[in-house]
Structures are given as structure tokens and as C-alpha cells.
N, C-alpha and C positions, 0 to 999 in steps of 0.2 A: 504494500500500500504506500501511498505518498505521505507527505507531511513529516518526513524524516523518521518515521516509525518503522521498526523492523518487525514484519509480520511473519510468524512461523506457523500459525494455525491454518488449517484448511477446513472449509465447510464441506459437508457431505454433498455429494452430487448424485443426482438421479442418473443411473446408468441404464442404458438400453442396448441390447444387442444391435449391432449395425448391419451385419451381413447374414443373410440366410442363403445357404448354397442350395440351388435348385437343380434338379435333374428333370427337366421337362422333356428333353429328348435324350438320346443316348450320349450326347456330348455335354460335358459340364462347361457352362459359360461363366466366365468370371465377371460378376456384376454385383450390384447392390440392390436390395429390395427392402421395403419397410419390415421391421421385425414382426414376428407373429404376435407378440404382445403390443397393444397400442401404446404409444408414448403417452406419458402423463401430460396434461395440459393441452391441444389441437393436433440511356447512356448520356450519356452527356448529350447536349444539344437541346434545342427548344422546339416548341410547337407554336404555330401562329394562333394566338388567342383572339378574343373579340376585340374589335377596334384596331386590328392589325398589330397589337402588341405581342411581343415575344415572351412566352412563358419560360420560366427557368427549368432546369433539368429536374429539380425535385417536384415542381408543380406538374411536369409531364409525368413523372413517376406515379403521382397520385391518381391521375386521370387515365393512364394508359391501360387498356384492357390486357388481360393475361393471354388471351387467345383471340385471333381475328381470322376471317376468311372472306374471300370474294369469289362468288360463283360466276364463272365466265360464260359458260354455255350450259343449257339444260337438256337439249335434244341428245347430245352426246356429252355426258357430264364432264365438265372441266372446272377445276377450282384451284385457286391459289390460297394457301393458308400459312400463317405464322404463329408459332408458339415457342417458348423457351429460347428465344433469340431477341434480346432487347433492341439491338440496332435495327434489325429488319422490322420489328414491330413498330418502332418509332417512324421509320420511313413510310410504312403503309398507313399508319395513323395520320401522318401529315397529309397524305394523299386524300383521305376521306374526311378529314376534320371538319371542313366547312359544310359538307353534306350532312354530317351528324348534327352539327350546331343548328343548321336551318331546319332540319327535321324535328328536333326537339322543340324548337321555337314555334313551329307551325302545326304540330300534331293536333288534330281535332278530338272530338269526343270519342272515347274508346268503346269497343264492343268485345265481348268474350268470343273466343274461337276455340276449336278443339285441337287436340294434338296432331291430328292428321293435317289440318290446315297449317299448323305451325311447321311441321316437317316439310310440307310442300313449299312453304315460303323459304326455308333454308336452301332448297334445291332449285329455286327459281333464279334465272339469270336475266339481267344483271342483278346481283344482290350482295349485300354486305352483312356480315355476321360478326358480333362482338360479344365477348364473354369476360366478365370481371372475376369470375370464380368466387364470388361472394354475393349474398343477398344484401342489398343496401337500400335505404329509403330513396325513392326517386328524387326527393328534394336534395339529397347529397350529390347525385349525378348532375342535376340541373344547376346546382351552385357552382360546380367545377366548370361548367360551360357559361356561367353568368347568364342563365336563361330562367325566365318565369313562365310557367305554363300550368294552369290549374287543372288541365285535363290529364296530367300525368301525376298520379298519386300512388300510394302504397309502396311496395318494394319491387326492386328490379335486379335481375342478375344478368340476363342475356337480352340482346337487341338484334333485330333484323331490319334492314332497310332494303326493300325490293319493290317490284312493280306488280300491278294488277291491271292488265290492259294498258291504258295510257296513264294510269294513276299510280303515284308512288305511295307505298304504305309503310308504316312503322309498326313492327310487331315486337312484343316483349314478353318475357317470362317473369312472373311475379311469384308471390308466396302462395297463391291459390289458383294458378293456372296461367292461361295465355290470353293476351289482349292484342287488338290491332286498332290502328287509327290512321285516317287519311292525312297525308302531308300536303300542304299547299305551296310551299316555297321551293320544292325540289322537283325538277322535271326528270323524265326517263332519260333524256339525253345527258343530263348531268351524271346519272348513275353509269351510263355507258362510258362516259369520259373518265370516270373514276377508276374503271376497270381496265382502261387502256394501258398497254405496256406490260401487263401482268400475264404470266403463263402458268398453265396447270403444273403444279408440283406434287400431285397425288394426294392432296388434302381431302380426306373423306371422314364422314361421321360413322359411328358404330352402327347406327340404324340403316346405313346404306350398304353394309358389308356383312354377309351371313357369317363369315368366320369370326366376327367380333360380337356375336350375339350375347355373350356372357358379360358384356360391358354396359354401363349406362349408355343409352342411345346417343348422347351428345358428347361423348368422348371423341375428340378429333385426333386422327393419326395422319402423318405425312408419308410421303413416298419412301423416306429413309428414317431409320432409327436415330434418335438424337445422340450426339456425342458431346455430353456436357463437360464443362471444365471442373476441375477439383480446386478448391480454395483453401489456402492456409488461413487459420483463425488465431487471433490473439486477444488478450485482454488489455486494451490500450491504457486503461487507468491504473495498471500496475506500475506505470512510469510516474514518478512523483510530479513532474511538471504538468503532465496531462491531467492527473488527478486534481491538482490545485486549480488548473484552468476550468475544469468541469465544475468544481465547487463554486467558483465565481459565477459561472453561467447558471447554476442552480440557486444562486442568491443566498449562499451559505458562506459568507466571507469569514476567513480565519479570525480577523480582528474582533468580530462581534459574536462569535459562535463558541459554544462549549462542546468539547468532544471527549469520548472515552471508548475503550474497547468493550464490546458486549457481544457474547455468543458468536464469536468468529467474524464479527463485522465492526467497522468503525461507525460509531453512533455520534451524530452531530445534532445539537439542539440550537435553535435560533428563534427567538420570539415565540416560543411555545410550539413551533413546528419541529418535527423529527425527521431526520434523514439517516438512512442506514446504507452503508456501502460494504458489500460482502466481498470476499476474496476472489470470487469468480466474476466480478464485474456487475453484479446485480445491485441496482440502486433503487431503494424504496423510499417513498415520501409519504408522510401522514401529517395533515394539517391539524392545528390545535382545535379543540372542541368548538370554539367560536368561529373557526374558519378564517384564516389569515388573509385570503385573497392575494397571496404572494405572487401568483402567476397571472394576475389580471382577470378580466372578464372573459369567460370562455363561451358565452352565449347560452341560450336556453333551448334552441331548436336543434334538430339532428344535424343539419348542414353546418351550422355555426360551430357546434361542439366538435364534430369530426375534423373540420379544417383547423380549428384552434388546437386540438390535440396533436394533429400531424405536424403543424408548424412548431409547437412547443417541443415535441420530441426531436425534431430536426435541429432546433436551436440548442437544446441541451446536449445533443451528440456532438455538435460542432465539427462534423467531418470525421470523427473518430471511427465511424463504421467502415471506412475505406471504400471498397467497390460496391457495397450494398446500398440499396434504396429502401424506402419505406412505402408500404401500401396498406390499404384498409383490409383487415380480416373480418371484423364484425362491429356493429353498433347496436346496442340494446337500451331501451328505456326501461329500467328496472321498476321504477315507479314515477309518478308525476314529478318532473323536474330533476330526476336522477338518471344519468346516462353512464354506461360503461362502453368505452371505445378500446378496441384491440387492434394493434398494428403488427404487421409482419415485416421482416427483412425480405428482400428479394435479391437474387444474384442472377444477372443476365436474364431477367424475366422469369425466374423460377423462385417460388416461395421457399423460405427457410423454415424448417420445423425445429424449434428449439426444445430443450427438455423442460422449459417453462411454458410452452404452448404458444408463445408470441414474443415479439421483440419488445413490445411496450403495452401496458394496460393502464388506462386512465379512468378514474371514477370522478365524474363531475356532478356536483350537487348544487342546485340553486345558482348555477352560473359560475361556480368556482371549483378549482381542483381540490377534492377532499383527500385523495391519495392517488399514487401511481407507483408502478413498478417498471423499471427500464433495464433491460439487459444490454450492457455496453459490450459490443463485440466488434473487432476489426477484421475485415475480410480482404484478402489479397489473392489474385490469381497465382496459382502454384506453377503454371506453365505446363501442366499435364492434364489429360482428359481421362474419362472413365468409359469402359466398354459396358453398354447396357443391353439387357435382354430385349429382343424384338417385342413389340406390344402384344402379339398373340401369345407368346410364351409367358410374358408377365401377367397377362389376363388369366392364363391357366393357373399360375401360382396364386394369384389373388383369389380365384374361385376356390382353390383347395384350402385356403385359410378361412373360408366362410364368408367372403365378401363378393360373391357373384352378383352381377347386376349393378355394381357401383361404378362410379367414375374412376378411371385410371389416371393418375397424375404423376408427373415428375416433380420431386421435391428434393431439397437439400436437408440432410440431417446434421444438426449441430448439437451434440450432446455434451459439450463442454470440453472437448479435446482440442487438438491442434489443427484439425482439418474439418471442412464441411463437405460431406460426400453425397453425390447424387444417388437417388434410388427411385424406384417405382413404388407408389403407394395407392391403396384404395382410399377414396374420400372418407369412408367411415372410420378409418384408422387415424385420421388427423383430428385431434380433439383439443379444445382449449381447456386449460386448467380451471379457468373461471373463478 
């Protein structure tokens, strides 16, 4: 730890097995897959924003879907898809950004549709598909685009923008089914233009391929198995200077704070608030009973709270996370005026699953931060990559573990060691500690 103290204690860490050796065929493939036991707890460059302003890399990270696809032809299915590649995702997102912005702005009154209609919309060309891999209030998505539209309410995870005759339609998946709405500001010609220059790269959804019938129908696979990087991981605040700088950002300055060792952590008190910094880089904060308002007003609606928490986490990290970005994992209103927001690290467009379930968790009550937990980790490209099982074989292994019918996801495991390793995981195996 910093502050000139010599720390010799170690906190206990939750350990999970990292590798399950699978023999799906007669050949043993060297790869990584999520442990049989579920874990406890779950690029640079900008994008043109409204008004022609350039959004920062971190703002792009917040809004960037985890999975995107453009259906190019539907008579002989052709589709271009991107996932698990941040730079490619950013380039495609820039290409469709204005279409999405104008569609969200001009979507009319929604109506309910069935799953067959939804699947037909996915396969209709020209069409754009976006998946954030989390359900979030529509208000959060609209706020990222600086859009107001009272027709778009409830929760959203996936969006489709496609044509119906000469009309452009917006489809979305919410918490209780599928909806569609007519869009007035986007023409079919604009959709065709957005798809120009793209070529089929084999992107298909599980419902389109009989050999993937054991997967969730909206798992997307590409023509080639991904070859993800392996990342080195460190605890940046084990360095005294980085620790002191973080305490300043946390507004716990040495001059006015009292500190002591407690249960394997450095405990710091300032004006009734308590900060604990554990040896593994976990930082927890708890406000005094009266609520100090140390971190300012966080807002009271979902959109304001989510953006305030993301901005605060980014500010507190101060770049210590290295090559990782932050994205939304979940937002829940526990009771009136009380919100819990969880954020994940992402590496090259892939979520990181930590042994705490998330990178950061904030509890906001009556517009102020009541408590938070922040896992400070630094990620750097190791220069090496991992060999992954093809999706069909990963699907078989997932089904054998009792997770048939679930979505197959590529994730990074960070269990507190010196590397973050990529692996295949069933969505049901990713749980938040909560």
C-alpha cells in the first residue's frame, strides 16, 4: 500500500477454476471456458455526436453496442457483423450513428409484435442490428444520444432498424417482448447508403443455423472463431504515488483524514465518511449517516444516475485501468429514489468478469452516493493471443454443464491474478454479487 506503510497482510481472495479441459471431439483443444461453478458476483477515437460535436473515447465506450450487424441482402442472405473487436465496432458505429440518432428522435407510437416478426426484421435487408448485452431503461439510451422521445419507454436491450416496403421501422426488444415503431426522419435510401462498402463476413444468428440450435437464438457467430488477446493485470494503487493521487481524487486528503489498519485494509475517515482500500485494489466508500454529498448531485432519474456514476468512476480511476473501458452492466431502482448502478470493465469490446461481479457498484440514495465499491485494476496487452474452441464445440460444452438454450458469450476472467484470460461463457453463469 502507499503512504509509506509496509503492508504484509493479504486479504483472502475468491478463487475460481479458470480452465476446464474439454474433449468435444477426439482432439483436445487448448482453450479456456467458464468454470463449471458460476463465479460469485455476474478505442480510442471519437464519434460524431449531436450538433457535430466530437464525443470522447470514454463517452463512445458508454454508448457503443457490444454487438452490431448489417444485413446486406435477404434473397441470398448476406450480413456483415462485428463483435469482440473494439476498433471495427467503432468504425461501423460511426457509419450508422446518424441513422440511429434520427430514428430514435422520430420513432412514433409503438405496437407489440411477435417473435417471428422480430426475426424477420433481423433478416431483412437493408437492416441494422445493435445489441448492448444488457437491459437498460430506454431513457438511458436516449440520454446518450441527447434525444427526447416519449414514445420510447420501458427497457431496451436490442434494436433493429430496417425497412417495411418504403417505410423505415425501428424494432426493439424490451423486458416483456418486442415492439416496433415507424420512423419518419430516415429514408430507405439512407439505410442502403449505410450498408454500402460492407461485405458479408459470415455473421449469422443461432436461429438461422440448425447446428446452433442449443444456443439462445440471438447469439451471433462470425465466419471465423475469434482470436482474443491475453492481458496482463496489475494493481496500480500498490504504487505509493498512484495511491496518494487516487486518495486526492477520492477527496480523502492526507492532511484532513485519519487512517488506520483494519482487517487487511487501510481505513480512512474524513468528515464522518469511511473509505477502505484493500490489498487487492478494492476501494469501498460509505457515507456518514446524514449523507455527506461528497461527490455532488448524482440526479434522481435513471439516465442522470447512470451517467453520473460512469463519469465518477472514470474520474476516480484517473486512467489507472490502462487499456480497459467502462460500460453499463445493470441499473436497478431498489426503491423510490434509491438506485444501484453496476459497471463492467471491457477489453477490446469484451466484458471482464471479475471475482466481485463488476468493476464498480454505486448505490445512490436521494441524489447522493450512499456507498460504492470500485475494483482498481490495470490492464495491458501481453502481446499474445488465446486459441478458442469453435462456437459449436463451446455450445456442446455449455449444454453439458446444464446451460443449453442460453446465450454464448466471450468474456475475460479476472480472478485477481496477473492475467485476464478469454473464455466462452453461458449468460446464466455470469452473475453479479449484488
